[in-house]
C-alpha positions as CSV (number, residue, x, y, z in Angstrom):
1,M,92.8,55.9,80.0
2,R,90.7,58.0,82.1
3,V,91.3,61.9,83.5
4,T,90.3,63.7,86.1
5,F,90.7,67.3,86.5
6,H,90.9,67.6,90.2
7,G,92.3,71.4,90.0
8,A,92.9,74.6,87.7
9,A,89.9,73.2,86.2
10,R,88.1,77.0,84.7
11,Q,90.4,78.8,86.9
12,V,94.2,79.2,87.4
13,T,95.1,77.2,90.6
14,G,95.2,74.5,92.3
15,T,96.9,72.1,89.0
16,A,96.0,68.6,89.5
17,H,95.2,65.8,87.6
18,L,94.7,62.4,88.4
19,L,95.4,59.5,85.2
20,E,94.1,56.3,85.1
21,I,96.5,53.9,82.9
22,G,94.8,50.0,83.8
23,R,95.7,49.6,87.0
24,S,98.3,52.8,87.2
25,R,97.3,56.1,89.0
26,I,99.7,58.6,88.6
27,L,99.5,62.3,89.5
28,L,100.4,65.6,87.7
29,D,100.9,68.4,89.4
30,C,99.6,68.6,93.1
31,G,99.3,72.6,93.6
32,L,97.7,75.2,96.0
33,F,94.2,76.9,95.2
34,D,94.5,80.7,95.6
35,S,91.9,80.5,98.7
36,N,92.2,81.4,102.7
37,R,94.3,78.6,103.9
38,L,93.3,79.0,108.0
39,D,89.5,78.2,105.8
40,P,88.2,74.7,107.2
41,E,86.3,75.1,104.1
42,S,89.8,75.6,101.3
43,P,89.6,72.9,98.8
44,N,93.3,73.3,99.8
45,R,92.3,70.8,102.8
46,Q,90.2,68.5,100.7
47,F,91.3,65.6,98.4
48,A,88.4,63.9,96.2
49,F,90.8,60.9,96.3
50,E,92.8,58.7,98.2
51,P,95.9,59.4,98.4
52,R,97.1,56.5,99.6
53,D,96.0,54.9,96.1
54,V,98.3,56.4,93.9
55,D,101.2,55.1,92.0
56,A,103.0,58.2,91.7
57,V,103.3,61.8,91.1
58,I,104.7,63.9,88.0
59,V,105.4,67.3,88.9
60,S,105.9,70.2,85.9
61,H,107.3,73.2,87.7
62,A,107.7,74.2,91.5
63,H,105.7,77.1,91.4
64,N,103.2,76.9,94.6
65,D,99.9,76.8,92.6
66,H,101.1,73.1,91.2
67,I,103.7,72.1,94.4
68,G,102.2,73.6,97.2
69,R,99.7,70.7,98.1
70,L,102.3,68.0,98.0
71,P,102.7,68.2,101.9
72,C,99.5,67.6,102.5
73,L,99.4,64.4,99.7
74,V,102.3,63.0,102.1
75,R,100.3,63.9,105.4
76,A,97.2,62.1,103.9
77,G,99.3,59.1,103.2
78,Y,100.9,59.5,99.6
79,R,104.7,57.4,99.9
80,G,105.2,56.7,96.4
81,P,107.6,58.4,94.6
82,I,107.7,62.3,93.5
83,Y,109.0,62.9,89.5
84,C,110.7,66.2,89.3
85,T,113.7,67.8,87.0
86,R,117.2,68.3,88.6
87,A,115.9,72.4,89.1
88,T,112.7,71.6,90.1
89,G,114.0,69.3,93.0
90,D,115.9,72.2,94.1
91,I,113.5,74.8,94.2
92,T,110.6,72.7,95.1
93,S,112.6,72.0,99.2
94,V,112.7,75.9,99.5
95,M,109.5,76.8,97.9
96,L,107.7,74.2,100.1
97,R,110.4,75.2,103.4
98,D,108.7,78.9,102.9
99,S,105.6,77.9,102.9
100,A,105.6,76.0,106.5
101,R,106.9,79.2,107.8
102,I,104.0,81.5,106.2
103,Q,102.0,78.8,107.4
104,R,103.0,78.7,111.4
105,E,103.2,82.7,111.0
106,D,99.0,82.5,109.7
107,L,98.4,80.7,112.8
108,R,100.1,82.8,115.0
109,N,98.4,85.8,113.8
110,A,95.2,84.2,114.3
111,L,95.9,83.3,117.6
112,L,96.2,86.9,117.8
113,R,93.2,87.4,116.9
114,H,90.7,85.2,117.9
115,P,88.7,85.3,120.7
116,H,89.7,83.7,123.6
117,G,89.0,79.9,124.5
118,V,88.7,79.7,120.7
119,E,91.2,77.3,118.7
120,P,91.7,78.2,115.4
121,I,92.2,75.7,112.7
122,E,95.6,74.0,112.1
123,P,97.8,74.8,109.2
124,L,98.4,72.9,106.0
125,F,100.8,70.9,107.2
126,E,104.0,71.2,109.2
127,L,108.0,71.2,108.0
128,A,108.0,67.3,109.1
129,D,105.7,67.1,105.9
130,V,107.8,68.8,103.6
131,E,111.1,66.8,104.6
132,W,108.8,64.1,103.8
133,V,108.6,65.6,100.2
134,V,112.1,66.3,99.9
135,E,112.5,62.8,100.9
136,L,110.5,61.3,98.2
137,L,111.7,63.6,95.2
138,R,113.1,61.4,92.1
139,R,115.3,63.9,90.1
140,T,115.0,63.7,86.2
141,P,117.2,64.9,83.6
142,Y,115.4,66.3,80.2
143,A,114.9,64.0,77.3
144,E,116.2,61.1,78.9
145,P,113.1,58.3,78.7
146,Q,112.3,56.6,81.7
147,E,110.1,53.7,82.7
148,I,108.7,54.9,86.5
149,L,105.8,52.3,86.3
150,P,105.3,48.7,84.3
151,G,104.8,50.1,80.9
152,I,104.8,53.4,81.0
153,V,107.6,55.7,80.6
154,L,108.2,59.6,81.5
155,T,110.3,62.0,79.8
156,Y,110.5,65.5,80.8
157,F,111.1,68.5,78.1
158,D,111.6,72.1,78.5
159,A,108.8,74.0,78.7
160,G,110.6,77.6,78.6
161,H,108.4,78.7,81.8
162,I,110.8,78.7,84.7
163,L,113.7,77.1,85.5
164,G,113.0,73.6,85.6
165,S,110.1,73.9,84.1
166,A,108.6,70.4,82.1
167,I,106.1,69.2,79.9
168,I,105.3,66.0,80.6
169,Q,105.1,63.6,77.8
170,L,103.9,59.7,79.1
171,D,103.9,57.0,76.4
172,F,102.2,53.2,77.2
173,E,100.0,50.3,75.4
174,E,96.5,50.4,76.3
175,D,94.3,47.4,74.2
176,G,97.6,46.7,72.0
177,R,98.3,50.3,70.8
178,R,100.7,52.5,72.0
179,R,99.7,55.8,73.0
180,R,101.2,59.4,74.1
181,F,99.6,61.6,76.8
182,V,101.0,64.9,77.0
183,F,101.1,67.3,79.8
184,T,102.4,71.5,78.8
185,G,102.6,72.0,82.7
186,D,103.4,75.9,82.0
187,L,104.4,77.0,78.8
188,G,107.1,79.7,77.8
189,R,107.0,82.7,76.0
190,R,109.1,82.3,72.5
191,N,112.3,84.4,72.3
192,M,112.1,85.8,76.0
193,G,116.2,85.9,76.2
194,L,116.9,84.0,79.2
195,L,115.5,80.5,78.4
196,P,115.1,78.6,75.7
197,D,111.8,78.1,73.7
198,P,109.2,75.7,74.7
199,T,110.3,72.1,73.4
200,I,108.2,70.9,70.5
201,I,106.5,67.1,71.1
202,K,104.9,65.6,68.3
203,G,102.9,62.7,67.6
204,I,100.4,63.3,71.0
205,D,97.1,61.5,71.1
206,I,96.1,62.6,74.1
207,L,97.1,66.5,75.2
208,V,96.3,68.7,78.4
209,S,97.3,72.5,77.5
210,E,97.7,75.6,80.1
211,S,95.4,78.2,78.3
212,T,96.5,81.5,81.1
213,Y,97.1,83.9,78.0
214,G,94.7,82.0,75.8
215,N,93.2,85.4,75.3
216,R,95.9,87.8,74.8
217,E,98.3,88.8,72.8
218,L,101.5,90.1,74.6
219,D,104.3,92.2,73.5
220,P,107.4,91.0,72.2
221,Y,110.4,91.1,74.1
222,D,112.2,93.8,72.0
223,R,109.4,95.8,72.6
224,L,109.1,95.4,76.6
225,I,113.2,96.3,76.6
226,K,111.9,99.4,74.9
227,Q,109.4,100.3,77.6
228,L,111.5,99.2,80.1
229,H,114.6,101.8,79.1
230,A,112.1,104.6,79.3
231,I,111.1,103.8,82.2
232,V,114.3,104.1,83.8
233,A,115.7,106.6,81.4
234,R,112.9,108.4,83.4
235,A,113.4,107.7,87.0
236,T,117.3,108.7,86.5
237,R,115.7,112.1,84.7
238,L,113.6,112.6,87.9
239,Q,116.0,111.0,90.6
240,S,112.8,108.8,91.5
241,K,111.9,104.8,92.2
242,I,110.7,102.0,90.2
243,V,109.0,99.5,92.3
244,I,108.4,96.1,90.3
245,P,106.2,93.7,92.4
246,A,107.3,90.4,91.4
247,F,107.2,86.9,92.2
248,S,110.3,85.6,94.2
249,L,110.6,82.8,92.0
250,G,111.1,82.8,88.1
251,R,109.9,87.0,87.1
252,T,112.0,88.2,89.8
253,Q,115.2,86.4,88.2
254,R,114.2,87.2,84.6
255,M,113.8,91.4,85.8
256,I,117.9,91.5,87.4
257,Y,118.5,89.6,83.8
258,C,116.7,92.3,82.0
259,L,118.3,95.1,83.9
260,Q,121.4,93.4,83.3
261,E,120.6,93.5,79.3
262,L,119.7,97.3,79.7
263,F,123.1,98.3,81.5
264,T,125.5,96.0,79.3
265,T,124.2,95.5,76.2
266,H,121.8,98.4,75.5
267,K,124.3,101.2,77.1
268,V,122.3,102.8,79.2
269,R,123.2,104.8,82.2
270,P,122.6,102.2,85.5
271,I,120.7,103.1,88.8
272,P,120.8,100.8,91.7
273,V,118.5,97.9,91.4
274,Y,117.0,96.6,95.5
275,V,116.1,93.2,95.4
276,D,114.0,93.0,98.8
277,S,113.2,89.2,99.0
278,P,115.1,86.5,101.5
279,L,113.0,83.9,99.1
280,A,114.2,85.8,96.0
281,L,117.5,85.8,97.1
282,R,117.7,81.6,97.7
283,L,116.7,80.8,95.0
284,T,119.0,83.0,93.1
285,D,121.8,80.6,94.5
286,I,120.0,78.1,92.7
287,H,119.5,79.6,89.4
288,R,122.7,80.3,90.0
289,D,123.7,76.8,89.7
290,Y,122.2,75.9,86.0
291,P,124.3,77.7,84.3
292,Q,123.3,75.3,81.2
293,A,120.2,76.4,81.4
294,Y,120.1,79.3,79.6
295,T,120.2,80.2,76.3
296,P,123.7,80.9,74.9
297,A,123.4,85.0,74.4
298,A,122.1,85.0,77.9
299,R,124.8,82.8,79.3
300,R,127.2,84.8,77.4
301,L,126.0,88.1,79.1
302,M,126.1,86.8,82.2
303,D,129.6,85.4,82.2
304,R,130.7,89.1,82.5
305,D,129.9,89.7,85.4
306,P,131.2,87.7,88.8
307,M,128.0,85.7,89.4
308,Y,125.2,85.0,87.5
309,F,122.0,87.3,88.7
310,G,124.3,89.8,89.6
311,S,126.5,92.7,89.1
312,K,127.7,95.8,91.3
313,Y,124.5,97.2,90.7
314,V,122.3,94.5,92.1
315,E,122.0,94.2,96.0
316,F,120.2,92.0,97.8
317,C,118.3,93.6,101.0
318,T,118.6,90.3,103.8
319,T,117.0,92.1,106.8
320,W,114.1,94.1,108.2
321,D,116.9,96.8,108.7
322,D,117.9,96.8,104.8
323,S,115.1,96.8,103.6
324,R,113.5,99.8,105.8
325,R,116.7,102.0,104.9
326,L,115.4,101.9,101.1
327,N,113.0,104.5,102.0
328,Y,115.2,107.5,103.0
329,L,117.9,106.6,100.4
330,P,117.7,109.0,97.3
331,G,116.4,107.8,93.5
332,P,117.3,107.1,90.9
333,M,116.9,103.4,92.4
334,V,115.4,100.4,91.0
335,I,113.5,97.7,93.9
336,I,111.9,94.7,93.0
337,A,110.1,92.8,96.0
338,S,108.1,90.3,96.9
339,S,105.2,89.0,96.3
340,G,103.6,89.2,92.2
341,M,100.2,90.3,93.5
342,C,101.1,92.4,96.2
343,E,98.9,90.7,98.2
344,A,101.7,89.6,101.3
345,G,105.2,90.5,101.6
346,R,107.7,93.6,101.8
347,I,106.3,94.9,98.9
348,R,103.1,96.6,100.1
349,H,105.7,98.3,102.7
350,H,107.5,99.6,99.4
351,L,104.4,100.6,98.0
352,K,102.6,102.8,100.6
353,H,106.6,104.7,100.4
354,V,105.9,105.5,96.7
355,V,102.4,105.6,95.2
356,E,101.5,109.4,96.4
357,D,104.5,110.8,95.1
358,P,104.4,111.3,90.7
359,E,107.7,111.2,89.8
360,N,107.5,107.2,91.1
361,A,106.6,104.3,88.9
362,V,104.8,101.4,89.7
363,V,105.9,98.6,86.7
364,I,103.6,95.6,86.5
365,V,105.7,92.6,85.3
366,S,103.6,89.6,86.3
367,Y,99.9,88.3,86.0
368,Q,96.9,90.0,88.5
369,A,94.5,87.6,89.5
370,E,91.3,89.7,90.3
371,G,90.2,90.9,93.6
372,T,94.5,91.4,94.4
373,L,95.8,95.2,95.0
374,G,98.4,94.5,91.7
375,R,95.2,94.1,90.1
376,Q,94.1,97.4,91.8
377,L,97.4,99.2,90.6
378,A,97.2,98.0,86.7
379,E,94.1,99.2,86.5
380,G,94.7,102.3,87.2
381,A,92.4,103.2,90.2
382,E,92.5,106.3,92.1
383,R,92.6,105.4,95.7
384,V,94.4,102.1,97.1
385,Q,94.0,100.4,100.8
386,I,98.1,99.5,101.7
387,L,98.6,97.4,104.8
388,D,94.9,98.8,105.9
389,Q,95.7,102.6,104.9
390,W,94.5,104.4,102.2
391,H,96.4,106.3,99.3
392,D,96.5,108.0,96.6
393,L,97.4,106.2,93.1
394,N,99.5,109.4,91.9
395,A,103.1,107.6,90.6
396,A,102.8,106.3,87.1
397,V,101.8,102.7,87.1
398,Y,103.3,101.2,83.7
399,V,101.4,97.2,82.9
400,L,104.6,95.4,80.9
401,D,102.7,91.9,81.7
402,G,105.0,90.7,78.2
403,F,108.1,89.9,80.9
404,S,105.4,86.9,81.9
405,G,106.9,83.3,81.6
406,H,103.5,82.6,80.0
407,A,103.1,81.7,76.5
408,D,100.0,84.4,74.8
409,R,97.9,83.2,72.7
410,N,100.3,83.8,69.2
411,D,102.9,81.5,71.0
412,L,100.2,78.7,72.0
413,A,99.1,78.8,68.5
414,W,102.6,78.5,67.0
415,W,103.1,75.3,69.8
416,F,99.7,73.6,68.5
417,E,100.6,73.6,65.5
418,Q,104.5,72.3,65.3
419,T,103.3,69.4,66.9
420,G,101.9,68.4,63.7
421,G,98.0,68.0,64.4
422,G,95.9,64.4,64.5
423,I,95.3,65.0,68.5
424,A,93.0,62.2,69.4
425,H,91.7,64.0,72.1
426,G,93.0,68.1,73.2
427,F,91.8,69.7,77.0
428,L,92.6,72.9,78.5
429,V,93.2,74.2,81.6
430,H,95.0,76.8,83.5
431,G,92.6,79.4,82.3
432,E,89.9,82.1,83.3
433,P,87.0,81.3,81.8
434,E,87.3,83.9,78.9
435,S,90.8,82.6,78.1
436,L,90.1,79.1,78.0
437,E,86.8,79.9,75.9
438,A,89.2,82.0,73.6
439,L,92.3,79.4,72.9
440,S,89.7,76.5,72.2
441,P,88.8,77.2,68.8
442,V,92.7,77.6,67.7
443,L,93.6,74.3,69.9
444,Q,90.8,73.0,68.0
445,Q,92.2,73.1,64.5
446,H,94.7,70.4,65.5
447,V,92.3,67.7,67.4
448,L,90.4,65.3,66.2
449,N,87.5,65.2,68.9
450,P,85.7,68.0,70.3
451,V,88.1,70.4,72.5
452,Q,87.1,69.7,76.0
453,I,87.3,72.9,79.3
454,P,86.4,70.4,81.8
455,E,85.0,71.0,84.9
456,R,86.7,70.9,88.5
457,L,86.6,66.8,89.7
458,A,85.1,66.0,86.3
459,S,86.3,62.6,85.3
460,H,87.2,62.0,80.7
461,E,87.4,58.7,79.2
462,V,89.7,58.9,76.3
């Protein structure tokens, strides 16, 4: 078996791993890199393999750094099946259509800025390419083995990261012996209330694991809820605003649930919660379709309201007018808006109206990549540039990154230990260098051969 790492190698974006098992070629995920989409040299525009030669694609979950280049793959000629869980299939169609819309907007803005007579580069893909992807999706239940190619059996297990996220297990025979390959995708945290803990898998021969927080220990859920309680109480006392940058998929729904838990279970005085993201509304509707995906405790809590991820305290803003009117409403209130790293979307519009007032608060609940506005806020910059204007950062900034959907160092160590060890080959991906290096000795305790931290485009025979 050969595995080649085409993305998320010594970085956290662009996940794509190509497996060659006998004559079969299987691609695990096909995600976007953190790169200018209109840059002609962007790695998003290039494949170092021939898409037509791939026999099957297996998707772990529907974040764009795992699915964002699927339309590019189809555009380049791939016509085979794309396996995913049922919820991931529903989410993928929404995420990719939204991405196609953004591509068109980027191109239109580039045309306005570009010198007369010079044609800008085309978008990565069009809506028609997305429709091809949707046609190729093969929705697959958890824990039901399925032979996807001769002698190769796929089984999905719940990864607890976001709705529909999965650990990928492949069982096959090679050189007369049975082998088990496992790709963690993105593992979730333990004991986080909403989603179940990541499923344990044993008998692994080859493991490819994420490492996003491999060098971090995040706060447990009960501490996070207490911190959120204190922030809400402060806003109530000061009649001020709380702004939470959150990804439309996963983090927005988690924060709605956590606030719902505060108001219902912990008897915190409720304040209005505004969710300002049309995409988040569409994705939340999908979350309501899968009540069986949540823990029993979460279901009992959400069953008290007319609909999951909503109550009389939660209002979704669907239009720009809905969004703008929040600037003129008095506090207290919570505004949840995308994007999670504050690099696009309506969140910047809200930040510019709140950051200079020391009574307001910004709550960081997501991973913030280096160089992003969110990272500057989290690190306490004195001044920040928002929508081409500079602002003094006087608002209180709280970093509650324990709400992340990614397992931290302790969670990953727990999951590795539960596998039972005896893993022949281990690889670490989807992490910045310091996270990879910190997690390597943790995984090494359970792996027989030296743990590998592959470079992009590196191939390994295992």
